[in-house]
C-alpha positions as CSV (number, residue, x, y, z in Angstrom):
1,M,0.0,0.0,0.0
2,D,1.5,3.3,-1.1
3,V,1.2,6.2,1.2
4,L,1.0,9.7,-0.4
5,P,3.3,12.0,1.5
6,L,1.7,15.4,2.3
7,A,4.7,17.5,1.6
8,H,4.5,21.1,0.2
9,G,2.9,21.0,-3.2
10,A,1.6,17.4,-2.9
11,L,-2.0,18.6,-2.7
12,G,-1.8,21.1,-5.5
13,P,-3.6,24.3,-4.9
14,W,-5.3,22.8,-1.8
15,D,-2.2,23.1,0.4
16,E,-2.1,26.9,-0.1
17,L,-5.9,27.1,0.6
18,I,-5.4,25.1,3.8
19,F,-2.5,27.3,4.9
20,L,-4.4,30.5,4.2
21,S,-7.5,29.3,6.0
22,V,-5.5,28.3,9.1
23,S,-3.8,31.7,9.0
24,A,-7.1,33.5,8.7
25,I,-8.6,31.5,11.6
26,F,-5.6,32.4,13.7
27,L,-5.9,36.1,12.9
28,V,-9.6,36.1,13.7
29,M,-9.0,34.5,17.0
30,M,-6.2,37.0,17.9
31,A,-8.5,39.9,16.9
32,V,-11.3,38.6,19.1
33,S,-8.9,38.1,22.0
34,W,-7.5,41.6,21.6
35,L,-11.0,43.2,21.4
36,T,-12.3,41.4,24.5
37,S,-9.1,42.2,26.5
38,R,-9.5,45.9,25.7
39,N,-12.8,46.0,27.6
40,L,-11.4,44.4,30.8
41,D,-10.1,46.3,33.8
42,P,-6.4,46.0,34.3
43,E,-5.5,43.7,37.2
44,D,-3.2,44.9,39.9
45,D,-0.5,42.1,39.9
46,N,2.0,44.1,41.9
47,P,0.4,45.3,45.1
48,T,1.7,48.5,46.6
49,A,3.4,48.7,50.0
50,E,0.2,50.2,51.4
51,S,-1.9,47.1,50.6
52,A,0.8,44.6,51.6
53,P,0.4,43.2,55.2
54,D,3.1,44.0,57.8
55,A,3.1,40.5,59.3
56,P,4.6,37.7,57.3
57,D,2.3,35.0,55.9
58,A,2.0,31.7,57.7
59,D,3.0,30.0,54.4
60,H,6.3,31.8,54.2
61,F,9.3,31.4,56.5
62,Q,12.2,33.7,56.9
63,L,15.6,32.1,55.9
64,K,18.4,32.5,58.4
């Protein structure tokens, strides 16, 4: 049984069509992600010293 290798050009014009459709799907997904992230409030990943507690957490131990 011969297996047809799916190298570039083996499918004729269909390989370019598949490549372009995958690229278009990727670009649409990135655009939707970008548009939805624009409407979100920015999260404060780095708390300031005012919001940080003075006492150390019970999960953390000071190395000596």
